C-alpha positions as CSV (number, residue, x, y, z in Angstrom):
1,M,-25.6,43.2,130.9
2,D,-29.4,43.5,130.7
3,G,-29.0,46.9,129.1
4,K,-26.7,45.5,126.4
5,Q,-29.2,42.7,125.6
6,S,-32.1,45.3,125.4
7,A,-30.0,47.4,123.1
8,A,-29.2,44.5,120.9
9,M,-32.9,43.5,120.7
10,L,-34.0,47.0,119.8
11,A,-31.3,47.5,117.1
12,P,-32.7,47.2,113.6
13,P,-31.8,44.0,111.7
14,T,-28.9,44.4,109.3
15,T,-29.8,43.9,105.6
16,P,-27.7,41.2,103.9
17,P,-25.2,42.6,101.5
18,T,-26.4,42.9,97.9
19,N,-24.7,41.1,95.1
20,P,-23.1,43.7,92.8
21,V,-23.0,41.2,89.9
22,A,-26.7,40.5,90.1
23,Q,-27.4,44.3,90.4
24,L,-25.3,44.9,87.3
25,Q,-27.2,42.1,85.4
26,V,-30.5,43.6,86.3
27,R,-29.4,47.1,85.3
28,I,-28.1,45.9,81.9
29,K,-31.4,44.0,81.3
30,E,-33.4,47.2,82.1
31,L,-31.2,49.2,79.8
32,E,-31.6,46.7,77.0
33,T,-35.4,46.6,77.4
34,G,-35.6,50.3,77.4
35,F,-33.4,50.6,74.4
36,R,-35.6,48.0,72.5
37,A,-38.7,49.9,73.5
38,W,-37.2,53.2,72.2
39,L,-35.9,51.5,69.0
40,A,-39.3,50.0,68.2
41,K,-40.9,53.5,68.2
42,Q,-38.4,54.9,65.7
43,P,-38.9,55.0,61.9
44,T,-37.8,52.0,59.9
45,A,-34.8,53.8,58.5
46,V,-33.5,54.7,62.0
47,E,-34.1,51.2,63.4
48,A,-32.4,49.6,60.4
49,A,-29.4,51.9,60.6
50,V,-28.9,51.2,64.3
51,V,-29.4,47.4,64.0
52,T,-27.0,47.4,61.0
53,A,-24.3,49.3,62.9
54,T,-24.5,47.2,66.0
55,S,-24.5,43.9,64.1
56,A,-21.6,45.1,61.9
57,A,-19.6,46.0,65.0
58,Q,-20.2,42.5,66.5
59,G,-19.3,40.9,63.1
60,A,-16.1,43.0,62.9
61,F,-15.1,41.8,66.4
62,I,-15.7,38.2,65.5
63,G,-13.9,38.6,62.2
64,A,-10.9,40.3,63.8
65,L,-10.6,37.5,66.3
66,M,-10.8,34.8,63.6
67,G,-8.3,36.7,61.5
68,S,-5.8,36.9,64.4
69,L,-6.2,33.1,65.0
70,T,-5.6,32.3,61.3
71,S,-3.1,35.0,60.5
72,D,-0.3,32.4,60.2
73,A,-2.4,30.6,57.5
74,A,-2.9,33.8,55.5
75,I,-2.1,33.3,51.8
76,P,0.0,36.1,50.2
77,S,-1.1,37.6,46.9
78,P,1.3,37.0,44.0
79,P,2.1,39.9,41.6
80,P,-0.6,40.4,39.0
81,N,1.8,39.8,36.1
82,A,3.3,36.6,37.7
83,P,4.3,34.2,34.9
84,G,2.2,31.1,34.5
85,F,-0.5,32.4,36.8
86,N,-3.8,32.0,35.0
87,P,-7.1,33.9,35.9
88,Q,-8.8,30.8,37.2
89,A,-5.9,30.2,39.7
90,M,-6.1,33.9,40.7
91,A,-9.9,33.5,41.3
92,S,-9.3,30.4,43.5
93,L,-6.6,32.3,45.4
94,K,-8.9,35.2,46.1
95,Q,-11.7,32.9,47.3
96,A,-9.2,31.3,49.7
97,Q,-8.0,34.7,50.9
98,A,-11.6,35.7,51.7
99,F,-11.6,33.2,54.5
100,T,-7.9,33.2,55.6
101,G,-7.1,37.0,55.5
102,G,-5.6,38.9,58.4
103,P,-7.6,40.5,61.2
104,L,-8.5,43.7,59.3
105,V,-9.6,41.7,56.2
106,Q,-11.8,39.4,58.2
107,A,-13.2,42.2,60.3
108,R,-14.3,44.0,57.2
109,N,-15.7,40.9,55.6
110,F,-17.7,39.8,58.7
111,A,-18.9,43.4,59.4
112,V,-20.3,43.8,56.0
113,M,-21.9,40.3,56.0
114,T,-23.5,40.5,59.5
115,G,-24.5,44.2,59.1
116,T,-26.2,43.6,55.8
117,N,-28.1,40.5,57.1
118,A,-29.3,42.3,60.2
119,G,-30.3,45.5,58.3
120,I,-32.3,43.6,55.7
121,S,-34.0,41.4,58.3
122,C,-35.0,44.5,60.2
123,V,-36.6,46.1,57.1
124,M,-38.3,42.9,56.1
125,R,-39.8,42.5,59.6
126,R,-41.1,46.0,59.6
127,I,-42.6,45.6,56.1
128,R,-44.1,42.1,56.4
129,G,-44.7,42.0,60.2
130,V,-43.3,38.5,60.5
131,E,-40.0,36.6,60.6
132,D,-40.3,33.6,58.3
133,M,-38.1,31.6,55.8
134,Q,-38.7,34.1,53.0
135,S,-37.4,37.1,55.0
136,S,-34.5,35.0,56.2
137,M,-33.5,34.0,52.7
138,V,-33.8,37.5,51.4
139,A,-31.4,38.7,54.1
140,A,-29.1,35.9,53.5
141,F,-29.0,36.7,49.8
142,G,-28.1,40.3,50.5
143,S,-25.4,39.4,53.0
144,G,-23.9,36.8,50.6
145,A,-23.8,39.2,47.7
146,M,-22.2,41.9,49.8
147,F,-19.7,39.5,51.2
148,S,-18.7,38.5,47.6
149,L,-18.3,42.1,46.5
150,V,-16.1,43.2,49.5
151,S,-14.0,40.0,49.7
152,G,-13.4,39.7,45.9
153,M,-14.0,36.0,45.9
154,G,-14.9,34.3,42.6
155,G,-13.9,35.1,39.1
156,P,-13.5,38.5,37.4
157,N,-17.3,39.0,36.8
158,Q,-18.2,40.6,40.1
159,A,-21.9,41.0,39.3
160,L,-22.3,37.3,38.5
161,N,-20.2,36.3,41.6
162,A,-22.4,38.5,43.8
163,V,-25.6,36.8,42.5
164,T,-24.3,33.3,42.8
165,S,-22.9,33.9,46.3
166,G,-26.2,35.4,47.3
167,L,-28.1,32.5,46.0
168,F,-25.8,30.1,47.8
169,F,-26.2,31.9,51.1
170,A,-30.0,32.0,50.6
171,L,-30.3,28.3,49.9
172,V,-28.1,27.4,52.9
173,Q,-30.2,29.7,55.1
174,G,-33.4,28.2,53.8
175,G,-32.1,24.7,54.5
176,I,-31.1,25.7,58.0
177,F,-34.5,27.3,58.6
178,K,-36.3,24.2,57.5
179,A,-34.1,21.9,59.6
180,S,-34.6,24.1,62.7
181,E,-38.4,23.9,62.2
182,K,-38.3,20.2,61.8
183,F,-36.1,19.5,64.9
184,S,-37.8,22.1,67.1
185,Q,-41.4,21.2,66.9
186,P,-43.3,22.5,69.9
187,P,-44.8,20.1,72.4
188,A,-48.4,19.2,72.1
189,D,-49.4,21.4,75.0
190,D,-47.6,24.4,73.3
191,M,-49.5,24.2,70.0
192,F,-51.7,27.2,71.0
193,Y,-48.7,29.3,71.9
194,S,-46.6,29.0,68.8
195,R,-47.3,32.5,67.4
196,T,-47.0,34.0,70.9
197,K,-43.6,32.3,71.4
198,G,-42.4,33.5,68.0
199,M,-43.4,37.1,68.9
200,L,-41.6,37.0,72.2
201,T,-38.5,35.5,70.6
202,S,-38.4,38.2,67.9
203,L,-38.6,40.9,70.6
204,G,-36.0,39.2,72.9
205,L,-38.6,38.6,75.6
206,Q,-38.5,34.8,75.9
207,N,-38.3,35.0,79.7
208,Y,-42.0,36.1,79.8
209,E,-43.3,33.1,78.0
210,K,-44.2,31.5,81.3
211,N,-46.2,34.7,82.2
212,F,-48.4,34.2,79.1
213,K,-49.0,30.6,79.8
214,K,-49.8,31.3,83.4
215,G,-52.4,33.9,82.4
216,L,-53.7,31.6,79.5
217,L,-52.8,34.3,77.0
218,N,-52.4,32.2,73.9
219,D,-52.4,32.9,70.1
220,A,-56.1,33.5,70.0
221,T,-55.8,36.3,72.5
222,L,-53.0,38.2,70.8
223,P,-55.3,40.6,69.0
224,L,-57.2,41.3,72.2
225,L,-54.2,42.1,74.4
226,T,-54.2,45.3,76.4
227,D,-51.9,46.9,78.8
228,S,-54.0,45.9,81.8
229,A,-54.0,42.2,80.7
230,L,-50.2,42.2,80.4
231,R,-49.9,43.9,83.8
232,D,-52.1,41.2,85.3
233,V,-49.6,38.6,84.4
234,K,-46.8,40.7,85.9
235,I,-45.0,41.8,82.7
236,P,-43.0,45.0,83.3
237,P,-43.8,48.3,81.5
238,G,-40.9,48.1,79.0
239,P,-41.8,44.7,77.6
240,R,-45.5,45.6,77.6
241,L,-44.8,48.5,75.3
242,L,-42.8,46.3,73.0
243,I,-45.5,43.7,72.8
244,L,-48.3,46.1,72.2
245,D,-46.3,48.0,69.6
246,H,-45.5,44.7,67.8
247,I,-49.2,43.8,67.7
248,Q,-50.2,47.2,66.3
249,R,-47.5,46.9,63.6
250,N,-48.6,43.4,62.6
251,P,-51.2,43.7,59.8
252,D,-52.6,40.2,60.3
253,L,-53.2,40.7,64.0
254,V,-54.7,44.2,63.5
255,K,-57.1,42.8,60.8
256,R,-58.2,40.1,63.2
């Protein structure tokens, strides 16, 4: 009996079973961070192509899902020489079909719209170094114009339809941007971290905002950030590379 108790006391403690779901989430996050770090080092054309392709794939999935849900409401196209069918009615029908087509039609429309928006946004961010209302409206204009061209919505003048649709998308996006700014004003104690928060959000690193605040790394310290300073606030290597690369690419911060 004593021998069994001694053996039990000498046996190493068993480690609790790990959660496979948590391990998978951590692995996916590591892969995502590494992919963002790799993508940020690529030329503008490569990053824009990858971002456009991935966003188009997501848009195609959403469009196909919406098209399958609204397939019963799809409007059939009449023959082009149907008697009593004037061009204005045909234009209205095409506009309705742009939003009520089948899964393949909606997948194509949404893929073009989301891919164009993401690609233009990526190029504008690389060129201007910031994500503001102007960049957002330019991306919305491009996505609206491309959506008009591929969906065939509007009248027979495709160029005019593309411009008017792009302007409509841009105005709507500008209004949404302004409304989001108005209703998401930062608290008084966050006024010195607005630019830092915007940088982390654009890089997909919002989880490390608390690290910056804990280390008192605010907007004034952004041009002074080093790898050791980010390491001191316990930010992993991948996000550190993304943050430092973003600062080096931002002409305003480099100038300061």
